[in-house]
N, C-alpha and C positions, 0 to 999 in steps of 0.2 A: 759659576758654571764652567765645567771643563769641556774643551773642544777637542774632539777626536777625529782625525782625518783617516778615512779608509781608502786605500789605494787599489784594492781589488774588490771583487764581489765576496764579501765576508758573510759567513752563515748568519742569517737573521736570528736563529735560535741562540747563537753565541752572543751577538750584540744585545739581545734582550736582557742580558745580565747587567748592563749599565743601568743605573738608577736615572730615569728620565728627569728627575728633579735636579740632579747635579751634573748630568752629562748630556751633551748633544754631539751627534756624529753624522758623517756623510762624506761624499766624495769631493765636496767643495768647501774647504775650511782654510781660511787664511791664518797663518801663524798659529797652528794648533798646539795644544799642550802635549799631545801624543799622537802617534801614528800606528795604525794596524795595517800590515801588509802581508800578502802571500808571496807572489812571484814577481811583482812589479820591480823593475830595475831602478834603483835609487841613487846610483853612483854620481849622477850629474845633478841631483836634486839639492837645492839650497834650503837650509833649515832656519826658521825664525828663532828669535831669542827666547820665545816662550816654550819652544819644543824641548822637552826634557826626557822623552822616552819613545822608543820604537819597539813594537812587539811584532815579531814574525810568527804568523799563524802556521807553524811548521817547524822543521828542525834546522835545515840549512840556512845560512845567512849570507851566502855569497852575493846575493843581490843588494846587500846593504853595505854602505861605506863604513864599516865598523871602526877602522882606525880614525877616520875623520870625526865620527861620533864620539869616540873616546876623548879626542882633543877638545871637543866642545862640551864635554860633560853630559852627553846624551846616553842614557842607559839603554842598551839593546837587549831585548829578551827573545828567547825562542820558546817553543812548546814541546820539549822532548817527551816522547811517549804518546803524544796526542794522536798521531797517525800511525803508531807502531803496528797495531793489529791489521790495518788496511794494507800496509806495505808487506807485512809478513804473509798475508794471504796471496798477494801478487807474486812474491818470491816463490812460494810453494807452487803456484801455477807455473812460474818460470821453470822450475825443476822438471815438471811434467812436459812442458813444451820443448825443453831442451832434449828430452829423451825420446819421446814417442812420435816425433814428426807429425804432430796433430795438425798444425797449420798447413803444411803441404798436402796432407790427406784431405783436408776440407777444400782446399783449392782444386784438387783433382776431382773431388765429388761434384763441384760446380760445373766442370767440363762435361759432365754426363747429362746436363739439362735437356738437350735435344735428342738424346738417345731414345730409340723406341722403348716404351715402358717395359716390355718383356725382356729387354737386354740390359736394363740398368743394373740390376743386381748381379748379373753375370759379369758385366764389365767392371763393376766395383770389386768383385771377388778377384778378378784377374789382375787388377791394378794395385791392390792393396799391399802386395809384397814389397813394393818400392818404399813403403813407409814404415817398415819394421824398426822398432827402437827398443832399448833395454828398459827393464823395470828399475825403479829407484830403490826398492827394498834390498837390504843387505849391501848397498853400495856405500862408499865412504864420502861424506860431505864435510868439507872444511869451512868453518865460519870464521872469517877474519873480522874482529870487532864484536864485542859482546855487550853492546849498549842495549837500549830499550828494544830495538828491532832485532839485533843479532841474537839476543837471548830467546826471543819468541820463535825465530826461525830455527834455531838449534833445537829447542824443545819440540816444536811441531815436526821437524824432520825425524827426530828420534821416535816420535809417536807413529810415524809412517814406516818404521822399520829400518831406517838408515843408521849407519854407524857414524856418529857425529864427533868431529874434532873441533874444538874451539881455541882461538888464540886472541888474547888481548892483554898487552903488557900493562894497561891502565885500568884493569878490571875494578869497578867500583864495588863497595860493600853491598849495595842494593842489588846490583846485577849478580854478584856471587850468590846471594841468597836465592835469587830467582832461577838461576840456571840449574837444569836437572843434574843430579849427582852422577847420572849415567853418561854425561858428555865427557869425552876424553880431553884432557888439558894438553894442548900442544905447546912445546917449549919455545918454538919459533915459527915464523912463517915458512921457513924452509921445510920444516916438518910437514906443514899443511901441503905445500907444493908437491913434495915427494910422495905423499901418502894418499891423497884424496882424488876420487873420480870426479867430484863436483866441488867447485869453490865459489862461495858467496861472500862478497865484500861488503862490509858494513862499517866503514870508518869515515870520519869527516875529511874534507879536502883541505890539506895543508901543504906547505912546501915539501914536507917530508913524505906525504902520501901521494902526491901527484905522480902519475905514471907508475903507480905501485905494480900494476900488471903491465909488464913490458918484455922486451926480447930476453933480457937476462933472467927475469923471474919465470917466464914461460919455459925457458930451457930446462929449469929444474923441476917442471911438472911432469906428471904421467902422460904418456901418449894418449890422445883421445879425450883429454880432460874437457869438462864442460864448465864454463865460467859465467857467473851471474853478477851483474852490477846494478844494484838498485839504490846506490848511494849518491854518486856524482860521476858524470861522464868522464871527467878529467883524471879519474883514478886509473883508467885504462888507456894505454897508448894505442890509438886506433890503427895506426900504420902497422905496428907490431902484431896486433891481434888479427888484422886482415891477412898478413903474411902467414901467421900460424894456422889460420883456418885453411889457407890454400895448400899448405903442406900436410894437413891432417893432424898436426900436433894438437890443435884444439878442435874438438868436434862440434862445439856450438858456443856461441856467445849471446847471452840474453841480457839486454840492457833496457832500462827505463828512460834512457837519455839519447835522443836522436841527434845525429850529425850527418851531414850530407855524404861524407865519405863512406859511411857504413851501410847506407840504404841500398838494398838490392844485392848485397854481398852474400853469397851462399854460406849458410851456417849462422848468419846473424838474425836474431829475432829482436827487432827494434820496436819498443813499446813507447807510445807518445806521452811519457811522464804521467802514468795513471796511478802511481803508487798510493797517493793520498786522495785520489779522486773518488771518495765515497761520501755520502751525506753524513755518515757517522763521524768520519775522520774530520771533515771540515767543521762540524759542530764542536767536536772535542777540542780542536786546535783554537777555534775562535773563542770558546768559553775560557780556556786556559789563558789565552792572551788578554782577555778582558780582566780576569781576576788578577793577573800580574800587574797590569796597568793601574787598576783601581788601588791595589795595596801600595804601589809605589807612589802614586799621585796623592793619596790621602794619608798614608802613614810613613812613606819613605822606605818601606821594606823592599828588599830585593830578593827575588826568587827566579832562578833560571836565566840569569844574565850571562851573556857571552863576553862582555867586556868589563864588567864590574864584579866585585866579590859579592857573594850571597850574604845578606845581612838582615836579620830579623830581631826586632826588639818590641816587646809588648808595650803599648801606650800606658803610661802611668799618669801623665798630666796632659793638658790641652795643647801645650806649645812644644814643638819639636823643630830643631834645626838640623838639616841634612847637608853635610859638607863633602864634596868630592874633591880630592886633592892628590898631589903627588906623594908617593910613599917615601918620605925623606925624614931625617931626624928633626926633632923639636916641633913637628907640626901639631901634635896633640897638646903640648904645653901652651903653644901660642893660641890655639883655639879656645882651650879652657881658660887661659889667662884673660881672654877678651871678656868672658862672662864675669870673672872675678873682678876685673877692673870696673865693670859696670854694676858691681854689687848684686849680681843675679845668681841665685843658687841653682846648681846643677842637681837635678833629681835623679837622673840616670844617664848612662852613656854607653855606646858600643862603637868599637872600631874594628874594621876588617880590611885586609889588604889582599891584593892580587897582583903580584909582580911589582911593576913600577907605580901602580896606582893604589889608592886607599879610599875608604869611605867611612865617615864618622857621623853618627847620630847622637844628638844631645837633647835630652828632655829637660826643660827648665820650668820653674814655678810661675814665672812672670811672662807677660807678653814681650816678644822680642822686638826691639826698636830698630828702625832703619840704620841708626848709628852702629849698633852691634853688627848687623849684617854687613855693612860697608867696611867696618874694621876687619872682620874676618875675610871678606872678599879681597882686601888689599894685602893680605899676607902672601908673601912670595911662595908660589907652589899651589895656591888655591885655584881650582878649575871652575867650580860652580858651588853656589850656596843657595839652598832652598829652605823656606820656612813653611811647614805644614801645620795646620790647625785642626 
């Protein structure tokens, strides 16, 4: 029986995909085999020896100690695309909110509550001129990052009549197939900055992307640019964006990530992280997380890992050994040599690497003895050995 710890309220419709005969799950599980998490902070969490996987029901994994998990041989998954449509819809909403001063208009309308009924419409007409804003049709939108969400945003904005420019130096084949052929390919972010009236950022947070939007990048943008950030708060330097809003260089900043310093700043539309807050998104992400964990726990296959190479091999026999190890010379020969020395035939094998780490799956005809596992485990550079049946 596999034990799954849930750290947040995970969609029951997603968790229902666990086979109750083989899995038990809940918020109180000691030394679980795997963990499903949404936004709970795990950096101070200790992991038991049985824990081999963590699945993030969402895309960002900043709440997970990925480096420490890598050292312990814990596979960390995310669910790219599971919440893509939900975030896309909120980004499109953000485009409109950035332009039309809808929120200030609604707040103004509330002030008319105690106005004599005969004068409400008159006062509304008189005051509405303060909330004039431009249409988005025929305006230029720059999308930085054409992953699952960025592609959807770009295509949707094009459908709304915008002139869309996309930039992504790491554009995947799948994304390239999905992005509309009518999207202009920008050669650099500087082209986006200099050209676009609206800029929407859809990149992961790394050391290279932190403060992507800052004083120097804002200086290269058009006057009155409107910036949207639905990826990670740290992609935008809040001190610099506040200053740019004050000078009028930036007309509006819409973000799904609240920090105290931006609250109440004129021109800031701060949304309380609602991007994936739809029942459909939560169910999609939970379902994907469950499928990833099940395939890893039962078959050793890896899909959508952020710290291990993707690896898939069809089961041909009942006994499979999964070895997570350093990507150094002679590892494969030492692993296979262990089976040869034990007179165990290897039926099939797969090796994949990702930077300094590697993952090897070996299918054998006979049951794997503890002696074989211990011999492999004692090879210098081995991080974790698992036997799945």
